[in-house]
C-alpha positions in Angstrom: 37.9 -5.3 -12.3 35.9 -3.6 -15.1 38.8 -2.8 -17.1 40.6 -6.3 -16.9 37.1 -7.4 -17.9 37.4 -4.8 -21.1 40.9 -5.5 -22.1 40.1 -9.3 -22.4 37.4 -8.2 -24.6 39.3 -5.5 -26.6 39.2 -6.1 -30.4 42.0 -6.4 -32.4 43.8 -3.3 -34.4 42.0 -4.8 -37.6 38.6 -4.8 -35.9 36.2 -1.9 -37.0 34.2 0.3 -34.4 31.1 -1.5 -35.9 32.5 -4.6 -34.5 33.2 -3.4 -31.2 29.8 -1.9 -31.1 28.2 -5.3 -31.7 30.3 -6.8 -28.8 29.2 -4.2 -26.3 25.6 -4.4 -27.2 25.7 -8.4 -27.0 27.1 -7.8 -23.6 24.6 -5.3 -22.6 22.0 -7.7 -24.1 23.2 -10.8 -22.1 23.4 -8.1 -18.8 19.9 -7.3 -19.5 18.8 -10.6 -20.0 20.3 -12.0 -16.9 18.5 -9.2 -14.7 15.2 -9.9 -16.7 15.8 -13.6 -15.2 16.6 -12.2 -11.6 13.5 -10.0 -11.6 11.2 -12.7 -12.8 12.5 -15.2 -10.2 11.8 -12.5 -7.6 8.4 -11.8 -8.7 7.6 -15.6 -9.1 8.9 -16.0 -5.8 6.5 -13.3 -4.2 3.3 -14.7 -6.0 4.3 -17.9 -4.6 4.4 -16.7 -1.2 0.9 -14.8 -1.7 -0.9 -17.5 -3.4 0.4 -20.4 -1.2 -0.3 -18.5 2.0 -3.6 -20.4 3.3 -6.7 -18.9 4.5 -7.5 -18.9 8.2 -11.0 -19.8 9.0 -12.3 -18.5 5.7 -15.6 -19.8 6.0 -16.3 -18.1 9.4 -14.7 -15.0 8.0 -17.3 -14.9 5.1 -20.1 -15.5 8.1 -18.7 -12.5 10.2 -18.8 -10.4 7.1 -22.5 -11.4 6.7 -23.2 -10.4 10.3 -21.6 -7.1 9.9 -23.2 -3.7 10.1 -20.1 -1.8 9.0 -17.0 -2.9 7.3 -14.2 -0.7 7.3 -11.2 -0.9 5.0 -7.6 -0.1 5.1 -6.4 1.2 1.8 -2.6 0.9 0.7 -1.7 -2.6 0.0 -5.3 -3.8 0.9 -8.0 -1.8 -1.6 -5.3 -0.9 -3.5 -1.7 -3.0 -4.5 0.5 -0.1 -3.9 1.8 1.9 -0.8 1.0 5.7 -1.9 3.4 7.5 0.0 6.0 5.2 -1.2 5.0 5.6 -4.9 4.5 9.4 -4.5 8.3 9.7 -3.0 9.6 7.8 -5.9 7.7 9.8 -8.5 9.7 13.1 -6.7 13.0 11.2 -6.8 12.9 10.5 -3.1 12.2 6.6 -3.1 15.6 5.3 -1.7 15.6 7.9 1.2 11.9 7.5 2.4 12.1 3.9 2.2 15.1 3.7 4.8 13.1 5.7 7.0 9.9 3.4 6.2 12.4 0.6 7.4 13.4 2.2 10.5 9.6 3.3 11.5 8.9 -0.5 11.0 11.7 -1.3 13.3 10.1 0.6 16.2 12.7 3.0 16.3 10.3 5.8 15.7 6.4 7.1 16.4 4.0 6.6 13.2 3.6 10.4 13.6 7.5 11.2 13.5 8.0 8.8 10.7 5.5 10.4 8.8 6.7 13.8 9.1 10.3 12.8 8.3 9.0 11.1 5.2 7.1 13.9 4.0 9.9 16.5 4.8 12.1 14.3 2.3 9.5 14.2 -0.4 7.9 17.9 0.2 5.5 17.2 -2.7 4.1 20.4 -4.4 0.5 20.4 -4.9 1.4 20.2 -8.6 3.2 17.5 -8.1 0.6 15.7 -6.0 -2.0 16.3 -9.2 0.4 14.9 -11.6 1.4 12.0 -9.7 -2.5 11.0 -9.2 -2.8 11.6 -13.2 -0.1 9.8 -14.2 0.1 7.0 -11.7 -3.7 5.8 -10.8 -3.9 3.4 -8.2 -4.5 -0.1 -8.9 -7.5 -1.8 -7.2 -6.8 -5.3 -5.5 -8.5 -8.4 -7.4 -12.3 -8.6 -6.5 -12.4 -5.9 -4.1 -14.4 -3.3 -6.4 -17.3 -6.3 -7.0 -17.0 -7.3 -3.1 -17.7 -3.5 -2.1 -20.8 -3.5 -4.4 -22.0 -6.5 -3.0 -21.3 -5.1 0.6 -23.4 -1.8 -0.1 -26.3 -3.9 -1.9 -26.7 -5.4 1.5 -27.0 -2.5 3.2 -23.8 -2.5 5.1 -21.8 1.2 5.7 -18.4 0.7 4.3 -15.2 2.9 5.7 -11.9 3.6 4.3 -9.4 4.4 6.9 -5.6 4.8 6.1 -2.6 6.2 7.4 -2.5 7.6 3.7 -3.4 10.7 2.1 -6.7 11.9 1.5 -5.8 13.4 -1.6 -4.7 10.2 -3.0 -7.4 8.1 -1.6 -10.3 10.0 -2.8 -10.0 9.0 -6.4 -10.5 5.4 -5.1 -13.2 6.0 -3.2 -14.8 7.9 -5.7 -14.1 4.9 -8.2 -15.8 2.6 -5.4 -18.7 4.8 -4.7 -17.9 5.3 -1.3 -18.6 8.7 0.1 -15.6 11.1 1.0 -17.7 11.3 4.6 -16.9 7.8 5.0 -13.2 8.3 4.9 -10.4 8.7 7.5 -6.8 9.8 6.0 -4.4 12.4 6.4 -4.2 15.6 4.9 -0.9 17.5 3.2 -1.3 21.2 3.8 0.4 23.6 1.1 1.1 27.3 1.4 -0.5 29.9 -0.9 2.1 29.2 -3.6 1.2 25.3 -3.7 4.4 24.3 -2.3 4.4 21.8 0.6 4.1 23.1 4.3 3.1 20.1 6.6 0.3 17.8 7.3 -2.8 17.9 9.5 -1.5 16.7 13.2 -5.2 16.7 14.3 -6.0 13.7 11.9 -6.6 10.6 14.1 -4.7 8.4 11.4 -1.4 10.5 11.6 -0.5 9.0 14.9 -0.1 5.2 16.4 -3.6 3.9 17.6 -5.4 6.5 15.0 -7.4 3.7 13.3 -8.8 2.5 16.6 -9.5 6.3 17.4 -11.1 6.4 13.8 -13.0 3.3 14.4 -14.2 4.8 17.9 -15.2 8.0 16.2 -17.5 5.8 13.6 -19.1 4.2 16.6 -20.4 7.0 18.2 -23.1 7.3 15.3 -24.0 3.8 15.4 -26.4 1.8 17.7 -24.5 0.1 20.4 -25.0 -3.3 19.4 -23.5 -2.4 15.8 -21.1 -5.1 14.4 -17.9 -3.3 13.0 -15.4 -5.3 11.0 -11.7 -4.3 9.9 -10.0 -5.8 7.1 -6.2 -4.9 6.4 -3.0 -6.4 6.0 -0.7 -4.0 8.3 -0.4 -4.5 12.2 -2.3 -0.9 12.7 -5.3 -2.6 11.3 -4.7 -5.7 13.6 -4.7 -3.4 16.6 -7.9 -1.6 15.8 -9.9 -4.5 17.7 -11.0 -3.1 19.7 -13.1 -0.9 19.1 -14.0 -3.2 16.1 -15.2 -6.1 17.2 -13.4 -8.0 14.5 -10.3 -8.3 12.1 -9.8 -9.9 9.1 -6.0 -9.9 7.8 -5.5 -9.4 4.1 -2.8 -11.1 2.2 -3.4 -10.7 -1.2 -0.5 -8.2 -2.3 1.9 -8.4 0.6 1.9 -11.2 3.2 3.2 -9.7 6.7 4.2 -12.6 8.8 3.2 -11.2 12.3 -0.1 -10.1 11.1 -0.9 -13.5 9.7 0.4 -15.4 12.9 -1.6 -13.1 15.1 -4.9 -12.8 12.8 -8.0 -15.0 13.6 -9.1 -14.7 10.2 -7.1 -14.3 7.3 -7.9 -14.2 3.7 -5.8 -13.4 0.3 -8.9 -12.8 -2.2 -11.9 -10.8 -1.7 -13.6 -13.3 -3.5 -13.4 -15.8 -0.4 -15.5 -13.3 1.8 -18.4 -13.5 -0.9 
């Protein structure tokens, strides 16, 4: 098909090379313009989906936060806009392969830990690559989350980050938000003495299915029996943290997951709605 298109646009024998280049440039510009329009349309659709998702029991959710002693946050697509492992995979040139495994895992064809193992074995990031990635691609905080967490701390509430992502990627986020690293539950990559990727720590609760609930159970052991714990997140693993969390508030400021929105009793799209 491309040959026929080119032959139709081929210049006559008297047309010089500059004219041919100009024609090619015009075609490329038209293509780029079309792609830009398609991308803008897709982004507009995504933005409309998120902003048009109505909050559920917003006032009650704000009241729950007011009463909570501990607030736990998911990180990827909740505290930050990105999905850390997907961004790292893209940086290491393994984005499409990892996306395929992620899709299969979300379809329920494998356990969380198996999916994590397969994805990391595909990426196999070196310690230096991880350090360079963190430096070159700092995470983007979600809208109003920094102000919200500052308010929680000012009100004397304990704040935790509980993530299926990796501590090396999340630690800079915790530092920016003023959250102690001792209040962070996340997975750990393991490297050999040369800094090459080796494996990940399977003893971490967040490395397996049901891990966020397990992490909250560990937190609860250090709290009074009547302490009120609330989990905030965008995904099904966050929703399943109740119990032992007392409440779950769904967050859709970056991505709206239909099943989570349907099942969540409380749902917000901007942390300002909880302030």
